[in-house]
C-alpha positions in Angstrom: 77.5 94.2 122.5 74.0 92.8 121.8 73.7 89.2 120.8 72.1 90.1 117.4 74.9 92.5 116.3 77.5 89.9 117.5 75.9 87.3 115.3 75.8 89.6 112.3 79.5 90.3 112.7 80.3 86.6 112.9 78.2 86.0 109.8 79.9 88.9 107.9 83.3 87.5 108.8 82.4 84.1 107.4 81.0 85.6 104.2 84.1 87.7 103.8 86.4 84.7 104.4 84.7 83.1 101.4 84.1 86.0 99.1 87.4 87.8 99.4 89.6 84.9 98.1 87.1 84.3 95.3 87.1 87.9 94.2 90.9 88.1 94.5 91.3 85.0 92.3 89.2 86.5 89.6 90.9 89.9 89.7 94.4 88.4 89.8 94.3 85.2 87.7 91.2 85.2 85.4 92.6 85.7 81.9 89.8 88.0 80.6 90.2 91.6 81.7 86.6 92.7 81.0 84.8 93.6 84.2 87.7 93.6 86.6 87.9 97.4 86.9 84.2 97.6 87.5 84.3 94.8 90.1 87.2 96.6 91.9 85.5 100.0 91.8 82.0 98.9 92.8 82.5 96.0 95.2 86.1 95.4 96.3 87.4 98.8 97.0 84.3 100.2 98.8 83.3 97.1 100.7 85.9 94.3 100.8 89.4 95.8 100.5 89.4 97.5 103.9 88.1 94.5 105.8 90.7 92.8 107.9 91.7 89.6 106.0 94.9 87.9 107.0 96.6 86.2 104.1 99.7 84.5 102.7 100.3 85.3 99.0 103.0 85.4 96.5 104.2 88.4 94.5 104.5 88.3 90.7 108.2 87.8 91.4 107.6 84.6 93.4 108.3 85.9 96.9 105.9 84.8 99.6 104.3 87.4 101.9 102.1 87.3 104.9 99.9 90.3 105.5 96.5 91.9 106.3 94.4 93.7 103.7 93.7 96.7 105.9 97.2 97.9 105.0 97.0 99.4 101.5 100.5 98.2 100.4 99.7 94.6 101.5 96.2 94.9 100.0 97.6 95.7 96.6 100.1 92.8 96.8 97.3 90.5 97.8 95.0 91.5 95.0 97.5 92.3 92.2 100.8 90.6 93.2 102.7 94.0 93.2 102.5 97.2 95.2 102.2 99.6 92.3 101.5 97.8 89.0 102.1 100.7 86.6 105.4 101.6 88.3 106.5 98.0 88.4 105.8 97.6 84.7 107.7 100.7 83.9 110.8 99.8 85.9 110.8 96.2 84.6 110.5 97.5 81.0 113.4 100.0 81.5 115.5 97.4 83.2 115.1 95.0 80.3 115.9 97.7 77.8 119.1 98.6 79.7 120.2 95.0 79.9 119.5 94.5 76.1 121.7 97.5 75.3 124.4 96.4 77.7 124.6 92.9 76.1 125.2 94.3 72.6 
């Protein structure tokens, strides 16, 4: 490998190690929804999501997980706190309805 391309890779890795956590914090925790889908579709998904980034993160249920963003399941848990947000919301809603009816 040429010295110049090796230096570019090292520089890209350093930039990614700074940018990925910042973008993830915005997507997952920032209270305003505006712009998140555009950021995901135009920056994260095409350029950052598939970069190898090792992490330790918590799910929305409080469990800790260690992973790598190259795996799509781990990637979604890192960025969103759940594997499939829509399905998780549906199951959680149905479970709460079932428990409410059962308690009556």
